[in-house]
Backbone bond lengths (Angstrom), bond angles and torsions (degrees), N, CA, C in turn:
res aa  C-N    CA-C-N  psi(-1)  N-CA   C-N-CA  omega(-1)  CA-C   N-CA-C  phi
1 X - - - 1.467 - - 1.524 108.38 -
2 X 1.321 116.90 135.56 1.441 119.06 -178.07 1.529 109.51 -74.17
3 X 1.338 115.33 157.36 1.450 119.95 -178.19 1.515 111.84 -68.06
4 X 1.336 115.41 147.74 1.445 122.51 172.81 1.520 106.55 -118.72
5 X 1.311 117.32 150.85 1.446 120.39 -172.93 1.520 111.14 -116.94
6 X 1.326 116.22 136.97 1.447 123.90 167.59 1.523 105.30 -117.63
7 X 1.332 117.06 111.10 1.454 119.34 -174.20 1.516 109.88 61.76
8 X 1.337 115.34 -125.39 1.457 120.02 -179.85 1.516 113.18 -99.46
9 X 1.337 116.53 6.11 1.464 120.35 -175.52 1.509 110.85 -105.48
10 X 1.330 117.42 123.85 1.462 121.01 179.88 1.521 110.14 -82.45
11 X 1.355 115.06 131.69 1.451 119.97 174.38 1.508 107.67 -137.62
12 X 1.320 114.86 156.28 1.458 119.36 169.74 1.526 107.09 -79.71
13 X 1.322 116.98 166.15 1.453 121.03 -171.43 1.513 114.05 -63.25
14 X 1.307 115.21 158.67 1.454 122.32 177.67 1.524 110.38 -72.74
15 X 1.314 117.92 -10.44 1.456 121.60 -177.92 1.515 111.68 -79.43
16 X 1.322 116.75 49.49 1.452 121.47 178.77 1.521 110.28 -80.06
17 X 1.317 116.26 156.81 1.465 120.90 -175.72 1.514 111.88 -57.77
18 X 1.342 117.86 -38.92 1.459 120.81 -176.69 1.515 112.89 -63.34
19 X 1.336 117.80 -27.13 1.454 121.03 -179.84 1.511 112.27 -87.64
20 X 1.322 118.62 -24.07 1.463 121.80 -166.61 1.525 113.14 -126.32
21 X 1.300 119.05 30.66 1.458 119.31 -174.95 1.528 113.13 -75.75
22 X 1.317 118.25 -30.99 1.459 120.38 179.83 1.518 113.56 65.39
23 X 1.334 116.71 38.11 1.467 119.45 -176.20 1.507 112.78 -61.50
24 X 1.317 117.54 -36.99 1.467 120.55 -179.74 1.518 110.67 -67.84
25 X 1.329 117.96 -42.54 1.451 120.54 179.17 1.520 110.81 -64.99
26 X 1.304 116.22 -36.15 1.461 119.89 178.97 1.523 110.06 -61.29
27 X 1.306 116.25 -37.50 1.451 121.11 -179.05 1.526 113.02 -81.26
28 X 1.381 115.89 -35.35 1.453 119.66 -170.05 1.519 115.01 -100.97
29 X 1.349 116.88 -16.79 1.458 119.53 179.48 1.519 111.31 104.69
30 X 1.334 115.84 117.40 1.468 120.84 -175.18 1.517 113.06 -67.82
31 X 1.314 117.46 -30.05 1.453 120.44 -171.38 1.530 112.89 -61.43
32 X 1.324 117.62 -37.70 1.463 120.23 -175.26 1.512 113.08 -104.80
33 X 1.315 119.06 -12.00 1.451 120.34 -173.00 1.532 114.35 -119.57
34 X 1.316 118.94 5.21 1.470 120.48 -177.62 1.522 110.24 -64.14
35 X 1.338 118.54 139.92 1.461 121.09 -179.44 1.522 111.67 -68.58
36 X 1.339 118.26 158.98 1.465 120.57 179.83 1.516 111.28 -64.94
37 X 1.331 116.05 148.97 1.460 121.89 177.63 1.532 108.83 -115.67
38 X 1.335 117.78 151.05 1.472 119.93 -177.78 1.521 111.50 -62.95
39 X 1.340 116.21 144.42 1.444 121.81 173.91 1.517 109.54 -89.74
40 X 1.326 116.31 169.85 1.468 120.84 178.41 1.517 110.96 -60.89
41 X 1.318 118.15 -30.39 1.453 122.23 -178.99 1.528 112.82 -67.37
42 X 1.321 116.24 -19.30 1.466 120.04 -178.66 1.535 112.21 -89.48
43 X 1.317 117.88 -8.77 1.461 121.19 -175.47 1.522 111.14 -78.57
44 X 1.331 115.28 169.07 1.459 120.91 175.22 1.525 109.47 -57.13
45 X 1.313 115.95 137.71 1.462 120.81 -178.79 1.530 110.28 -127.75
46 X 1.342 116.20 48.57 1.455 120.44 177.97 1.507 114.48 80.09
47 X 1.322 117.84 13.60 1.445 120.97 179.84 1.512 110.34 175.91
48 X 1.351 116.10 -174.05 1.452 118.04 179.34 1.526 109.92 -96.20
49 X 1.302 116.95 -160.97 1.468 121.08 -173.29 1.523 112.60 -70.94
50 X 1.317 118.63 -10.43 1.451 121.26 -177.52 1.515 113.42 94.48
51 X 1.328 117.71 -11.98 1.453 121.34 177.74 1.523 110.03 -78.33
52 X 1.326 116.62 133.00 1.456 120.72 -178.95 1.522 110.90 -65.75
53 X 1.306 115.89 145.26 1.453 121.77 178.88 1.520 109.98 -72.71
54 X 1.325 115.45 141.51 1.457 121.46 177.02 1.525 109.42 -90.94
55 X 1.331 117.36 159.01 1.461 119.55 176.78 1.519 111.60 -60.31
56 X 1.320 116.03 146.25 1.454 120.97 -179.92 1.516 111.51 -64.36
57 X 1.321 115.68 150.26 1.452 123.14 176.59 1.525 109.53 -98.76
58 X 1.336 117.71 157.36 1.471 118.63 174.58 1.518 110.02 -67.06
59 X 1.330 118.86 158.36 1.470 120.60 178.90 1.515 111.54 -59.09
60 X 1.326 115.98 137.29 1.462 122.93 173.75 1.508 108.29 -162.04
61 X 1.326 118.60 129.38 1.465 120.36 179.78 1.528 111.13 -61.39
62 X 1.331 117.71 145.81 1.466 120.98 178.00 1.523 111.92 -88.44
63 X 1.329 115.84 152.76 1.455 121.15 179.28 1.523 114.04 -116.73
64 X 1.355 116.85 -24.96 1.468 119.17 -173.14 1.507 110.30 -156.33
65 X 1.336 117.87 148.02 1.454 122.88 176.07 1.519 109.12 -124.06
66 X 1.328 115.64 137.82 1.459 121.31 175.69 1.534 108.84 -129.04
67 X 1.324 115.78 133.06 1.470 121.79 176.77 1.519 105.97 -130.36
68 X 1.334 117.08 90.33 1.479 120.80 -171.17 1.519 114.44 -56.33
69 X 1.321 118.88 -38.21 1.468 121.30 -174.27 1.520 112.76 -62.98
70 X 1.349 117.44 -25.35 1.463 119.84 -179.55 1.540 110.90 -121.64
71 X 1.336 115.89 17.94 1.464 122.08 171.74 1.526 112.94 61.44
72 X 1.319 116.53 38.37 1.464 120.48 174.98 1.527 109.43 -94.83
73 X 1.308 116.24 129.85 1.470 123.03 174.07 1.522 105.07 -149.09
74 X 1.327 116.27 96.57 1.452 119.33 -166.77 1.533 111.78 -139.53
75 X 1.312 116.63 143.66 1.469 119.38 172.34 1.522 110.68 -70.53
76 X 1.317 115.14 159.23 1.463 121.68 178.86 1.509 110.84 -116.60
77 X 1.320 115.82 140.87 1.448 122.06 174.47 1.514 109.32 -119.97
78 X 1.315 117.38 148.71 1.450 120.40 178.84 1.522 112.32 -71.28
79 X 1.319 116.65 137.89 1.459 122.87 177.56 1.518 109.61 -114.79
80 X 1.311 115.35 133.86 1.459 121.91 177.40 1.525 108.78 -110.99
81 X 1.313 116.21 -165.98 1.455 121.07 175.85 1.524 109.14 -100.52
82 X 1.322 116.45 144.95 1.452 121.47 175.55 1.529 109.33 -77.32
83 X 1.308 116.37 173.39 1.459 121.02 179.65 1.523 111.54 -62.12
84 X 1.321 117.40 -25.17 1.466 121.27 179.44 1.530 112.56 -86.48
85 X 1.350 116.84 -3.33 1.457 120.05 178.07 1.505 115.22 93.74
86 X 1.336 118.09 3.97 1.465 119.67 178.40 1.514 110.60 -92.22
87 X 1.322 116.80 160.03 1.444 121.09 178.07 1.521 109.61 -71.58
88 X 1.325 116.41 127.89 1.452 120.35 177.64 1.524 109.29 -69.32
89 X 1.312 118.23 170.36 1.452 122.77 -177.47 1.524 109.32 -131.59
90 X 1.337 117.09 159.12 1.467 118.97 175.14 1.531 110.53 -63.05
91 X 1.321 117.78 157.71 1.468 120.53 177.09 1.521 110.32 -57.49
92 X 1.328 116.74 129.27 1.457 120.86 -176.62 1.531 111.69 -63.18
93 X 1.313 117.67 -25.68 1.460 120.85 -177.99 1.535 112.51 -70.89
94 X 1.333 116.60 -19.50 1.473 120.32 179.73 1.519 108.94 -101.98
95 X 1.323 115.45 87.11 1.455 119.86 -168.66 1.533 113.77 -71.08
96 X 1.341 118.36 -18.67 1.458 119.27 177.62 1.523 111.43 -104.11
97 X 1.307 116.96 34.82 1.465 122.29 177.82 1.521 108.97 -119.63
98 X 1.338 117.15 130.00 1.459 122.81 173.55 1.514 108.53 -112.24
99 X 1.336 116.18 170.35 1.456 119.87 -179.19 1.519 111.83 -133.11
100 X 1.314 115.86 162.54 1.469 121.29 175.70 1.524 108.10 -132.25
101 X 1.334 115.09 147.39 1.469 120.19 -178.29 1.519 108.75 -78.20
102 X 1.357 115.54 100.40 1.454 119.90 -167.80 1.524 114.55 -78.01
103 X 1.326 118.66 -8.58 1.464 120.07 174.44 1.525 111.48 -89.46
104 X 1.337 115.95 -3.17 1.466 120.60 -178.36 1.518 111.68 -105.60
105 X 1.319 116.13 -154.57 1.459 123.43 -179.05 1.528 110.64 -70.01
106 X 1.322 117.47 139.11 1.453 119.74 173.82 1.528 108.83 -84.51
107 X 1.321 118.79 143.84 1.464 120.97 -177.21 1.526 112.08 -58.38
108 X 1.329 116.18 122.92 1.449 122.30 179.41 1.508 113.68 112.68
109 X 1.331 117.91 -24.44 1.455 119.21 176.24 1.524 109.43 -88.62
110 X 1.323 116.50 164.99 1.448 120.56 -178.27 1.537 110.56 -61.74
111 X 1.329 115.99 131.74 1.453 121.67 -179.31 1.503 111.11 126.00
112 X 1.306 115.93 -171.11 1.465 122.46 -176.50 1.519 109.77 -108.23
113 X 1.338 116.73 109.90 1.461 122.07 175.58 1.525 109.18 -92.33
114 X 1.327 116.25 149.23 1.455 121.53 -174.40 1.534 110.81 -126.84
115 X 1.351 115.36 126.79 1.456 122.42 171.11 1.531 107.40 -114.57
116 X 1.323 116.54 146.05 1.467 120.88 178.46 1.517 108.96 -142.98
117 X 1.341 115.87 149.05 1.441 119.59 178.65 1.509 111.23 -161.98
118 X 1.324 116.10 164.37 1.454 121.41 -178.73 1.522 111.65 -73.96
119 X 1.318 115.75 147.49 1.461 121.49 173.16 1.530 109.84 -86.87
120 X 1.330 116.74 -31.11 1.466 121.22 174.95 1.519 109.07 -158.84
121 X 1.319 114.91 172.00 1.464 120.32 169.09 1.522 106.92 -137.68
122 X 1.303 117.55 -170.23 1.458 120.43 -174.26 1.528 112.93 -63.52
123 X 1.344 117.25 -18.35 1.457 120.68 -176.77 1.527 113.19 -95.94
124 X 1.341 117.83 -16.80 1.458 119.00 -179.16 1.521 111.88 148.38
125 X 1.329 117.41 -162.08 1.468 121.96 -179.10 1.520 112.16 -56.87
126 X 1.335 115.71 143.41 1.458 122.12 177.91 1.524 109.86 -115.13
127 X 1.317 116.31 -168.32 1.458 122.75 -166.83 1.517 114.55 -54.20
128 X 1.345 118.29 -40.01 1.465 120.04 -175.64 1.530 112.62 -109.65
129 X 1.331 116.18 29.05 1.462 120.25 -179.89 1.524 112.10 -56.50
130 X 1.324 118.36 -40.51 1.465 122.15 -175.52 1.530 112.90 -96.43
131 X 1.324 118.09 14.77 1.463 120.10 -175.74 1.526 112.06 -58.14
132 X 1.325 117.45 -35.06 1.449 120.74 -179.43 1.510 114.24 -66.40
133 X 1.342 117.73 -14.00 1.458 121.96 179.19 1.527 112.95 -96.17
134 X 1.330 116.79 -0.26 1.464 120.39 -179.36 1.519 110.33 -66.25
135 X 1.336 119.39 126.29 1.464 120.57 -176.63 1.526 112.33 -82.99
136 X 1.317 115.50 154.10 1.461 120.29 169.07 1.521 108.78 -59.70
137 X 1.321 116.13 140.89 1.456 120.53 -176.96 1.508 114.09 88.48
138 X 1.331 116.80 -7.84 1.470 120.53 176.79 1.519 111.66 -67.28
139 X 1.310 115.31 167.65 1.465 122.20 -175.19 1.517 111.24 -111.73
140 X 1.329 115.69 139.40 1.463 122.70 171.53 1.526 107.34 -123.46
141 X 1.315 117.39 125.26 1.462 122.10 -179.71 1.523 108.81 -111.79
142 X 1.328 115.91 132.28 1.455 120.97 179.08 1.528 109.00 -121.72
143 X 1.340 116.73 115.96 1.456 121.51 174.67 1.525 108.62 -76.08
144 X 1.326 115.78 131.12 1.462 120.71 -177.53 1.524 110.31 -111.63
145 X 1.323 115.23 155.98 1.452 120.63 -173.47 1.521 113.26 -65.83
146 X 1.338 118.02 -20.38 1.466 120.61 178.38 1.532 111.93 -82.24
147 X 1.341 117.91 4.44 1.449 121.62 177.67 1.514 114.05 95.45
148 X 1.317 118.16 -8.83 1.453 121.53 179.40 1.533 111.11 -86.41
149 X 1.331 115.80 162.82 1.449 122.55 174.80 1.531 107.38 -121.65
150 X 1.330 117.17 121.14 1.466 122.33 176.33 1.528 107.47 -89.84
151 X 1.326 115.73 126.86 1.462 121.56 -176.95 1.528 108.87 -111.09
152 X 1.325 116.75 119.63 1.450 123.32 -178.56 1.524 110.02 -110.92
153 X 1.328 116.45 146.91 1.463 122.31 173.71 1.528 108.59 -109.95
154 X 1.323 116.03 134.37 1.458 121.94 -176.53 1.533 111.10 -74.03
155 X 1.321 116.59 123.60 1.470 122.34 176.74 1.511 112.40 -91.01
156 X 1.326 117.38 -32.36 1.457 120.73 -177.78 1.518 109.66 -167.00
157 X 1.311 116.06 154.99 1.463 123.08 170.66 1.521 106.23 -131.19
158 X 1.326 116.44 120.71 1.456 120.41 -174.21 1.529 109.70 -132.21
159 X 1.325 115.12 160.01 1.453 120.74 178.96 1.523 108.50 -125.76
160 X 1.335 115.96 138.74 1.460 121.10 -176.10 1.515 109.83 -131.88
161 X 1.307 115.31 138.69 1.460 120.53 169.67 1.524 107.64 -67.42
162 X 1.332 116.44 145.57 1.466 120.03 -176.22 1.525 112.57 -56.28
163 X 1.319 117.59 -38.47 1.465 119.88 -177.45 1.511 113.29 -73.49
164 X 1.352 117.43 -14.60 1.462 121.99 -178.84 1.525 112.12 -114.78
165 X 1.322 117.48 19.18 1.455 120.90 -175.63 1.529 109.95 -62.91
166 X 1.377 118.41 125.08 1.472 121.70 -175.87 1.521 111.91 -86.07
167 X 1.319 116.91 85.32 1.448 121.81 -173.73 1.530 114.00 -50.59
168 X 1.319 116.33 -52.41 1.454 119.98 -175.11 1.521 111.38 -65.18
169 X 1.313 117.71 -39.34 1.463 121.48 179.74 1.530 110.60 -63.67
170 X 1.307 116.98 -40.52 1.458 120.38 -177.04 1.520 111.93 -81.44
171 X 1.315 117.16 -48.70 1.459 121.26 -170.69 1.528 114.51 -102.06
172 X 1.328 118.15 -6.75 1.451 121.35 -174.01 1.509 113.21 -61.06
173 X 1.347 115.88 155.80 1.458 121.80 -179.79 1.526 110.60 -62.32
174 X 1.317 116.95 148.21 1.472 123.10 179.91 1.531 109.25 -126.87
175 X 1.326 115.58 149.80 1.462 120.56 -179.00 1.532 112.22 -89.14
176 X 1.329 116.04 -5.84 1.457 121.30 177.80 1.531 107.10 -131.35
177 X 1.324 118.63 170.86 1.469 119.76 177.85 1.537 110.94 -71.46
178 X 1.318 115.81 117.54 1.451 121.04 178.64 1.525 109.89 -126.78
179 X 1.336 114.47 163.01 1.457 121.51 -177.58 1.509 109.40 -136.59
180 X 1.325 116.34 139.36 1.453 122.62 169.55 1.530 108.36 -120.13
181 X 1.311 115.96 134.66 1.453 121.54 175.67 1.529 106.61 -121.38
182 X 1.336 116.76 125.61 1.459 121.27 -168.08 1.524 111.00 -128.46
183 X 1.334 115.03 136.64 1.449 121.29 169.35 1.515 108.78 -145.94
184 X 1.309 117.53 -173.13 1.455 120.87 -178.70 1.520 111.23 -85.29
185 X 1.318 115.94 155.92 1.456 121.05 179.53 1.509 110.16 -179.96
186 X 1.311 114.88 -151.72 1.462 118.94 178.47 1.508 114.09 77.00
187 X 1.317 116.18 24.54 1.456 118.02 -177.30 1.513 111.68 89.25
188 X 1.318 115.59 164.60 1.454 120.31 -174.66 1.516 109.98 -138.67
189 X 1.316 115.77 137.27 1.456 122.02 175.71 1.521 108.54 -128.09
190 X 1.330 115.71 137.61 1.465 118.75 179.34 1.538 111.61 -62.62
191 X 1.312 117.24 -25.88 1.468 119.85 -177.29 1.531 112.64 -85.26
192 X 1.331 117.06 -29.21 1.471 119.61 -175.47 1.513 114.53 -120.93
193 X 1.344 119.43 -7.59 1.443 120.87 -174.88 1.513 110.98 79.49
194 X 1.329 116.45 -154.94 1.470 119.99 177.47 1.517 109.74 -68.73
195 X 1.329 115.19 143.66 1.456 119.73 -173.68 1.524 113.71 -96.24
196 X 1.312 117.79 -1.91 1.463 118.90 -178.66 1.505 112.25 -172.14
197 X 1.341 115.33 -148.22 1.453 121.52 -175.86 1.529 111.58 -137.81
198 X 1.325 115.87 145.41 1.452 123.89 165.18 1.530 106.47 -93.89
199 X 1.338 116.24 132.30 1.475 121.47 -179.35 1.519 109.43 -128.12
200 X 1.322 116.32 127.99 1.464 122.12 173.07 1.527 107.89 -98.69
201 X 1.331 115.95 133.03 1.468 123.65 174.44 1.521 107.88 -108.53
202 X 1.321 117.54 127.52 1.454 120.67 -179.72 1.531 109.85 -145.92
203 X 1.347 115.87 160.44 1.458 119.22 176.14 1.517 109.19 -134.39
204 X 1.333 115.79 156.68 1.458 122.31 -176.42 1.521 110.25 -69.52
205 X 1.332 117.41 125.81 1.459 121.01 179.57 1.528 112.60 -124.80
206 X 1.330 117.16 -0.22 1.449 119.16 178.11 1.531 111.52 -177.50
207 X 1.314 115.73 173.91 1.463 121.07 177.02 1.517 108.43 -159.76
208 X 1.305 114.23 159.91 1.466 118.41 176.42 1.521 109.29 -146.67
């Protein structure tokens, strides 16, 4: 797999086997248990959500992510790169745990911050199972270690086949505080697992 870049740091794609195995679907049947996928209405429509960008926050590691529209309230763990250069993932056994790329931008500061989490594990749905159902205009709140809360508004939710993943669009540098939230998606096959990724695009619109 060719390298993908977040800022100035090269990484292989988030579509690693550990994140996208679909073990639960393999056991339970994809037809009735597949996670929701984004609709055309959730995609980019020539602009963002219309909410004005808030001033950037100083760097501070995140501790927790909340996405009220899909009932996510999860702690965050730092993710590094594996020896092969791919982004590591949270332990699959902890289904309500998400991760953030700790060598990159922290959520709320200028640039593109990245969160990633499992869509399922062998026991059932995991933290980002419903990510594909998140509506444009929805809110993502990130608790930061300095005591502040970075509030992001969702601009788009899109799904990409692994072979067509738009590296620069997802991971490229940004002039304002932006957030990407990534999990597996793009349909499911018993022979190959998930075929791609669901990606949420959001920008900072407030803080407290």
